[in-house]
C-alpha positions as CSV (number, residue, x, y, z in Angstrom):
1,X,14.5,-29.5,8.8
2,X,12.8,-26.3,9.9
3,X,12.1,-26.1,13.6
4,X,8.5,-25.5,14.4
5,X,7.0,-24.7,17.8
6,X,3.8,-26.5,18.6
7,X,0.9,-26.2,20.9
8,X,-1.6,-23.4,21.6
9,X,-0.7,-19.8,21.1
10,X,-1.4,-17.8,24.2
11,X,-3.9,-15.0,23.9
12,X,-3.5,-12.1,26.4
13,X,-5.6,-9.1,27.3
14,X,-5.4,-5.7,25.6
15,X,-2.0,-4.1,25.7
16,X,-1.9,-0.6,27.1
17,X,0.0,2.3,25.5
18,X,2.4,2.5,28.4
19,X,3.3,-1.2,28.0
20,X,4.0,-1.0,24.3
21,X,5.9,2.3,24.2
22,X,8.3,1.6,27.1
23,X,11.6,0.6,25.6
24,X,13.0,-2.7,26.7
25,X,16.0,-2.7,28.8
26,X,19.2,-3.2,26.8
27,X,21.0,-6.3,27.9
28,X,23.8,-8.4,26.7
29,X,23.8,-9.7,23.2
30,X,23.0,-13.2,24.3
31,X,20.0,-12.0,26.2
32,X,18.7,-10.1,23.1
33,X,19.3,-13.1,20.9
34,X,17.3,-15.3,23.2
35,X,14.5,-12.8,23.3
36,X,14.5,-12.6,19.5
37,X,14.6,-16.3,19.1
38,X,11.5,-16.7,21.4
39,X,9.7,-14.0,19.4
40,X,10.6,-15.8,16.1
41,X,9.4,-19.1,17.4
42,X,6.1,-17.6,18.4
43,X,5.8,-16.1,14.9
44,X,6.5,-19.5,13.3
45,X,3.7,-21.0,15.3
46,X,1.4,-18.1,14.4
47,X,2.3,-18.6,10.7
48,X,1.0,-22.1,10.8
49,X,-2.4,-20.8,12.0
50,X,-2.5,-17.9,9.5
51,X,-1.8,-20.2,6.5
52,X,-5.3,-21.7,6.9
53,X,-7.0,-18.7,8.4
54,X,-10.3,-17.7,6.7
55,X,-10.5,-14.6,4.5
56,X,-13.3,-13.4,6.9
57,X,-11.0,-13.7,10.0
58,X,-8.1,-11.8,8.3
59,X,-10.4,-9.1,7.1
60,X,-12.0,-8.8,10.5
61,X,-8.6,-8.3,12.0
62,X,-7.7,-5.6,9.4
63,X,-10.9,-3.6,9.8
64,X,-10.8,-3.8,13.6
65,X,-7.2,-2.6,13.5
66,X,-8.4,0.3,11.3
67,X,-11.1,1.2,13.8
68,X,-8.5,1.0,16.7
69,X,-6.2,3.4,14.9
70,X,-9.1,5.9,14.6
71,X,-10.1,5.3,18.3
72,X,-6.5,5.7,19.5
73,X,-5.7,8.7,17.3
74,X,-4.9,10.9,20.2
75,X,-2.6,8.4,21.8
76,X,-0.8,7.7,18.5
77,X,-0.3,11.5,18.0
78,X,1.1,11.8,21.5
79,X,3.5,9.0,20.8
80,X,4.6,10.6,17.6
81,X,5.0,14.0,19.3
82,X,7.4,12.3,21.7
83,X,9.4,10.9,18.8
84,X,9.4,14.3,17.1
85,X,10.7,16.0,20.2
86,X,13.6,13.5,20.5
87,X,14.5,13.9,16.8
88,X,17.9,15.6,16.3
89,X,17.7,19.3,15.7
90,X,19.8,19.0,12.6
91,X,17.5,16.4,11.0
92,X,16.8,17.2,7.4
93,X,13.3,18.6,6.8
94,X,12.6,15.7,4.4
95,X,13.5,13.1,7.1
96,X,11.5,15.1,9.7
97,X,8.5,14.9,7.3
98,X,8.9,11.1,7.0
99,X,8.8,10.8,10.8
100,X,5.8,13.1,11.4
101,X,2.2,11.8,11.7
102,X,-0.6,14.2,10.9
103,X,-4.3,13.6,11.3
104,X,-4.4,13.0,7.5
105,X,-1.6,10.4,7.7
106,X,-3.2,8.6,10.7
107,X,-6.4,8.4,8.8
108,X,-4.5,7.2,5.8
109,X,-3.2,4.2,7.8
110,X,-6.7,3.3,8.8
111,X,-8.0,3.7,5.3
112,X,-5.1,1.7,3.9
113,X,-5.9,-1.3,6.2
114,X,-9.5,-1.2,5.0
115,X,-8.4,-1.1,1.4
116,X,-6.2,-4.1,2.0
117,X,-9.1,-5.9,3.6
118,X,-11.2,-5.2,0.5
119,X,-8.7,-6.8,-1.8
120,X,-9.2,-10.4,-3.0
121,X,-7.5,-13.0,-0.7
122,X,-4.1,-13.8,-2.4
123,X,-3.8,-17.2,-0.6
124,X,-5.2,-20.2,-2.4
125,X,-5.3,-18.4,-5.8
126,X,-5.0,-20.9,-8.7
127,X,-2.2,-19.3,-10.7
128,X,-2.3,-22.0,-13.5
129,X,-3.7,-25.4,-14.2
130,X,-3.2,-28.0,-16.9
131,X,-3.6,-31.7,-17.6
132,X,-0.9,-34.1,-18.8
133,X,-1.5,-36.8,-21.4
134,X,-1.3,-39.4,-18.6
135,X,-4.3,-37.9,-16.9
136,X,-2.4,-36.0,-14.1
137,X,-4.1,-32.7,-13.2
138,X,-1.5,-30.1,-12.1
139,X,-2.3,-26.8,-10.4
140,X,0.0,-24.0,-9.2
141,X,-1.5,-22.4,-6.1
142,X,-0.5,-19.3,-4.2
143,X,0.7,-19.9,-0.6
144,X,2.0,-17.6,2.2
145,X,5.8,-17.1,2.5
146,X,5.6,-17.9,6.2
147,X,7.4,-15.5,8.6
148,X,8.5,-12.1,7.3
149,X,10.9,-9.9,9.1
150,X,10.6,-6.2,8.2
151,X,13.4,-3.8,9.1
152,X,12.6,-0.2,8.4
153,X,13.6,3.4,9.4
154,X,11.9,6.7,10.1
155,X,8.4,6.2,8.6
156,X,6.1,4.8,11.4
157,X,3.2,4.3,8.9
158,X,5.2,1.3,7.6
159,X,4.2,-0.5,10.8
160,X,0.5,-0.5,9.7
161,X,1.3,-1.1,6.0
162,X,3.7,-4.0,6.6
163,X,1.6,-5.6,9.3
164,X,-1.6,-5.4,7.4
165,X,-0.2,-6.7,4.1
166,X,1.6,-9.6,5.8
167,X,-1.6,-10.6,7.6
168,X,-3.7,-10.4,4.4
169,X,-1.2,-12.8,2.7
170,X,-1.3,-15.2,5.6
171,X,2.1,-14.4,6.9
172,X,3.3,-13.7,10.4
173,X,5.3,-10.5,10.7
174,X,8.2,-9.4,12.9
175,X,8.5,-5.6,12.7
176,X,11.6,-3.8,13.6
177,X,11.1,0.0,13.2
178,X,13.8,2.6,13.6
179,X,14.8,4.0,17.0
180,X,13.6,7.5,15.9
181,X,10.0,6.2,15.5
182,X,10.0,3.8,18.4
183,X,7.0,5.3,20.3
184,X,5.0,5.9,17.2
185,X,5.5,2.4,15.8
186,X,4.6,0.7,19.1
187,X,1.5,2.8,19.4
188,X,0.4,1.7,15.9
189,X,1.4,-1.9,16.6
190,X,-1.0,-1.9,19.6
191,X,-3.9,-1.2,17.2
192,X,-2.9,-4.1,15.1
193,X,-2.9,-6.3,18.2
194,X,-6.5,-5.0,18.9
195,X,-7.5,-6.2,15.5
196,X,-5.9,-9.7,15.9
197,X,-7.8,-10.1,19.2
198,X,-11.0,-9.1,17.6
199,X,-10.6,-11.8,15.0
200,X,-9.4,-14.4,17.5
201,X,-6.1,-14.7,15.6
202,X,-2.7,-15.3,17.4
203,X,-1.2,-12.1,18.8
204,X,2.1,-13.4,17.6
205,X,0.9,-12.9,14.0
206,X,2.2,-9.3,14.2
207,X,5.0,-8.6,16.6
208,X,7.1,-5.5,17.0
209,X,10.7,-5.8,18.3
210,X,10.7,-4.4,21.9
211,X,14.2,-2.9,21.9
212,X,16.1,-0.3,20.0
213,X,19.4,-2.3,20.4
214,X,20.9,-3.0,17.0
215,X,21.8,-6.5,18.2
216,X,18.1,-7.3,17.6
217,X,18.6,-6.8,13.9
218,X,21.7,-9.0,13.9
219,X,19.7,-11.7,15.6
220,X,16.9,-11.5,13.1
221,X,19.3,-12.0,10.2
222,X,20.6,-15.2,11.7
223,X,17.4,-17.1,12.4
224,X,16.7,-18.8,9.0
225,X,15.1,-21.8,10.9
226,X,12.2,-19.5,11.9
227,X,12.2,-16.5,9.6
228,X,11.6,-17.1,5.9
229,X,12.4,-13.7,4.4
230,X,13.8,-10.3,5.4
231,X,12.5,-7.1,3.9
232,X,14.8,-4.1,4.7
233,X,13.5,-0.6,4.0
234,X,15.8,2.3,4.7
235,X,19.1,3.9,3.7
236,X,22.1,2.4,2.0
237,X,23.8,1.6,5.3
238,X,20.9,-0.5,6.6
239,X,20.4,-2.3,3.2
240,X,24.2,-3.0,2.9
241,X,24.3,-4.4,6.5
242,X,21.3,-6.7,5.9
243,X,22.5,-8.0,2.5
244,X,26.0,-8.6,3.9
245,X,25.0,-10.3,7.2
246,X,21.7,-12.0,6.5
247,X,21.5,-15.8,6.4
248,X,17.8,-15.3,5.6
249,X,16.7,-14.5,2.0
250,X,16.4,-10.7,1.4
251,X,13.9,-8.8,-0.6
252,X,15.7,-5.5,-0.8
253,X,14.1,-2.0,-1.0
254,X,17.1,-0.2,-2.4
255,X,17.7,3.5,-3.0
256,X,15.6,5.5,-5.5
257,X,17.8,7.4,-7.9
258,X,14.8,8.2,-10.1
259,X,14.9,10.2,-13.3
260,X,12.6,12.3,-15.4
261,X,13.5,12.6,-19.1
262,X,11.9,15.5,-21.0
263,X,11.9,14.5,-24.6
264,X,12.1,16.9,-27.6
265,X,8.4,16.1,-28.2
266,X,7.3,16.9,-24.7
267,X,4.5,19.4,-24.0
268,X,6.1,22.3,-22.2
269,X,3.5,22.8,-19.5
270,X,3.2,19.1,-18.9
271,X,6.9,18.8,-18.5
272,X,7.1,21.6,-16.0
273,X,4.2,20.2,-13.9
274,X,5.5,16.6,-13.9
275,X,9.1,17.6,-13.0
276,X,7.9,19.9,-10.2
277,X,5.7,17.2,-8.8
278,X,8.2,14.4,-9.2
279,X,10.8,16.4,-7.2
280,X,8.9,18.5,-4.7
281,X,5.6,16.9,-3.8
282,X,7.5,14.9,-1.1
283,X,11.3,15.0,-1.4
284,X,11.9,12.4,1.3
285,X,10.3,9.4,-0.4
286,X,12.0,6.9,-2.6
287,X,9.9,7.8,-5.7
288,X,11.1,11.4,-5.6
289,X,13.0,12.4,-8.8
290,X,16.7,13.1,-8.2
291,X,17.9,13.7,-11.8
292,X,16.3,15.6,-14.7
293,X,17.4,14.9,-18.2
294,X,16.3,17.2,-21.0
295,X,16.6,16.8,-24.8
296,X,18.9,19.5,-26.2
297,X,16.3,20.4,-28.8
298,X,13.9,21.8,-26.2
299,X,16.3,23.0,-23.5
300,X,16.0,26.6,-24.4
301,X,12.2,26.5,-24.7
302,X,11.3,24.2,-21.8
303,X,14.0,24.7,-19.1
304,X,13.3,28.3,-18.1
305,X,9.8,27.5,-17.0
306,X,10.9,24.3,-15.2
307,X,13.8,26.2,-13.5
308,X,11.5,29.0,-12.4
309,X,9.0,26.6,-10.9
310,X,11.7,24.7,-9.1
311,X,13.2,27.8,-7.7
312,X,9.9,29.1,-6.5
313,X,9.3,25.8,-4.7
314,X,12.7,26.1,-3.0
315,X,14.6,23.5,-4.9
316,X,18.3,23.8,-5.5
317,X,19.3,22.7,-9.0
318,X,22.8,21.4,-9.8
319,X,23.4,21.2,-13.6
320,X,26.0,20.5,-16.3
321,X,27.6,23.3,-18.2
322,X,24.7,23.5,-20.7
323,X,22.1,23.8,-18.0
324,X,24.2,26.4,-16.1
325,X,24.2,28.7,-19.2
326,X,20.4,28.9,-19.1
327,X,20.1,30.2,-15.6
328,X,22.7,31.7,-13.2
329,X,20.8,30.2,-10.2
330,X,22.0,26.7,-11.3
331,X,25.0,25.4,-9.4
332,X,27.6,23.2,-11.0
333,X,27.0,19.4,-10.8
334,X,29.7,17.0,-9.9
335,X,30.1,13.4,-11.1
336,X,28.9,12.4,-7.6
337,X,25.6,14.2,-8.1
338,X,24.5,11.8,-10.8
339,X,24.8,8.9,-8.3
340,X,23.2,10.6,-5.3
341,X,19.8,10.0,-3.8
342,X,19.3,13.4,-2.2
343,X,15.9,12.8,-0.4
344,X,15.9,16.6,-0.2
345,X,15.0,19.7,-2.2
346,X,18.0,19.2,-4.6
347,X,17.8,18.1,-8.2
348,X,20.6,17.4,-10.7
349,X,20.0,18.3,-14.3
350,X,21.7,17.4,-17.6
351,X,21.2,18.1,-21.3
352,X,21.2,14.9,-23.5
353,X,21.0,14.3,-27.2
354,X,17.9,12.2,-27.6
355,X,16.3,9.2,-25.9
356,X,19.2,6.8,-26.4
357,X,21.6,9.1,-24.5
358,X,19.0,9.5,-21.8
359,X,18.7,5.7,-21.5
360,X,22.5,5.3,-21.4
361,X,22.7,7.9,-18.6
362,X,20.0,6.1,-16.5
363,X,21.6,2.7,-17.1
364,X,24.9,4.1,-15.9
365,X,23.7,6.0,-12.8
366,X,20.2,4.8,-12.0
367,X,19.1,2.3,-9.3
368,X,16.5,0.5,-11.4
369,X,13.8,1.9,-9.2
370,X,11.5,4.4,-11.1
371,X,12.1,6.4,-14.2
372,X,9.8,8.6,-16.3
373,X,9.6,10.1,-19.8
374,X,7.6,13.1,-20.9
375,X,6.8,13.0,-24.6
376,X,4.0,13.2,-27.1
377,X,5.8,10.8,-29.4
378,X,4.5,7.3,-28.8
379,X,7.4,5.6,-30.6
380,X,10.0,7.5,-28.5
381,X,8.0,6.6,-25.4
382,X,8.1,2.9,-26.3
383,X,11.8,3.0,-26.9
384,X,12.3,4.4,-23.4
385,X,9.9,1.9,-21.8
386,X,11.4,-1.1,-23.6
387,X,15.0,0.0,-23.4
388,X,15.2,0.4,-19.6
389,X,14.8,-2.4,-17.0
390,X,13.7,-0.3,-14.0
391,X,11.1,-1.8,-11.7
392,X,8.7,1.0,-12.6
393,X,8.6,3.0,-15.8
394,X,6.2,5.9,-16.5
395,X,5.1,7.8,-19.6
396,X,3.7,11.3,-19.0
397,X,3.3,10.8,-15.2
398,X,5.2,11.8,-12.1
399,X,7.6,9.4,-10.5
400,X,5.8,10.0,-7.2
401,X,3.2,7.5,-8.4
402,X,5.7,4.8,-7.4
403,X,3.5,3.6,-4.6
404,X,1.6,0.5,-3.8
405,X,-1.5,2.5,-2.8
406,X,-1.5,4.4,-6.1
407,X,-1.2,1.0,-7.9
408,X,-4.4,-0.2,-6.2
409,X,-2.6,-2.5,-3.8
410,X,-4.1,-0.8,-0.7
411,X,-0.5,-0.3,0.6
412,X,3.0,-1.6,0.1
413,X,5.7,-3.1,2.2
414,X,8.3,-1.4,-0.1
415,X,9.5,-1.1,-3.7
416,X,11.6,-4.1,-4.7
417,X,14.4,-3.3,-7.1
418,X,15.6,-6.9,-7.3
419,X,14.7,-9.3,-10.1
420,X,13.8,-12.4,-8.1
421,X,10.4,-13.1,-6.7
422,X,8.9,-9.6,-6.8
423,X,9.7,-6.2,-8.4
424,X,8.2,-2.8,-7.9
425,X,5.5,-2.2,-5.2
426,X,5.3,-5.2,-2.9
427,X,1.7,-5.7,-1.9
428,X,-0.2,-8.7,-0.6
429,X,0.0,-10.7,-3.8
430,X,3.8,-10.3,-3.9
431,X,4.0,-11.7,-0.3
432,X,3.0,-15.1,-1.5
433,X,4.9,-18.0,-3.0
434,X,3.3,-21.0,-4.7
435,X,3.1,-24.8,-4.5
436,X,2.1,-27.4,-7.1
437,X,-0.9,-29.6,-6.3
438,X,-1.1,-32.7,-8.5
439,X,-4.3,-34.8,-8.6
440,X,-4.2,-38.3,-10.1
441,X,-6.3,-41.4,-10.5
442,X,-3.7,-44.1,-9.6
443,X,-0.9,-43.2,-12.1
444,X,2.5,-44.8,-11.6
445,X,5.5,-43.6,-13.5
446,X,6.9,-46.2,-16.0
């Protein structure tokens, strides 16, 4: 049976910035495990409260947290400046961009929490209902998952997104951000705590791991009696470790080897604009395109403009022999390039003979994350959309739209590339499970 802590959940006064941004002392593994177990027990108790919390209370917490983010903007920026100063000098520009918080991004976190608050409450939704011949009334009803552990790297805004979405769906959250964003994440978490206090909800509803010691991750992965699901969001190394070691079910956010296929019926200007945006808008996000596939029939007409635009934006292109003959700035692509998530201003490019060869290449080298086709031919588009099983497929739109906010979810906890429970952007609705409620009138089974 699942162990559950009982009793009242202690409320404390407002946490100061110094308290939340001071790293915990690193101790022995047993000490960290004991600390994580205590944290997980508190989350389990909070989850019991959140499961029946009113929509009004959850929304009050979210909007109050948004107000706190705006009020504490200077403190959040100072915490982020500290993280940026400590970042390695050789950190790739795309990763530095992921770590950096600007005024616009801080406001985006606040706006995102307000958008999540404005969404319908996912808890208690009646997903289906039917009656049996014997008179039984059966309903399938959405319920919270319980306690969600989120392990993520680099991007401090995930703290607000993950905490807010978990709360909206009635889940307690244990957040473990990367060491590189330690101060930023804790500053944001302090704002979420302000929101919980404003709504008189348990502070343990959203907790952030107080140490950068990797032993804390190991402890989270081995507490299935308290944690219901782990959501890892980061590089291949993190995902592999979580999947290999976790005794808790995992909702994986895997790498994004995303493709854009320019079909022979593609509009030339549209193809150029979509490829440029898909690759270069933000190179360090999982929805950034990593491979360009172009139909042989339009390579000579469409590729010069695409290559010029990419070069002007500072993008290195690595191509097959056919692509290299079109432009001497193109470097030779290796077999490894087709399987690489660059997260940088680098794009691999290849000529293919039609949509079926494009599909075959994506199936062989893609990560089932996000793939796009540019074409004016509806039948070809439908062949692409039905022939691939990626979590997100787009027709005449940039892969950078692979984002929960752009899908109208307010925010996302990640992009799930698995096939169980949830796929694509994971918003509040996807952070619920369901139960069956059966109403009878005295029936007994013969």
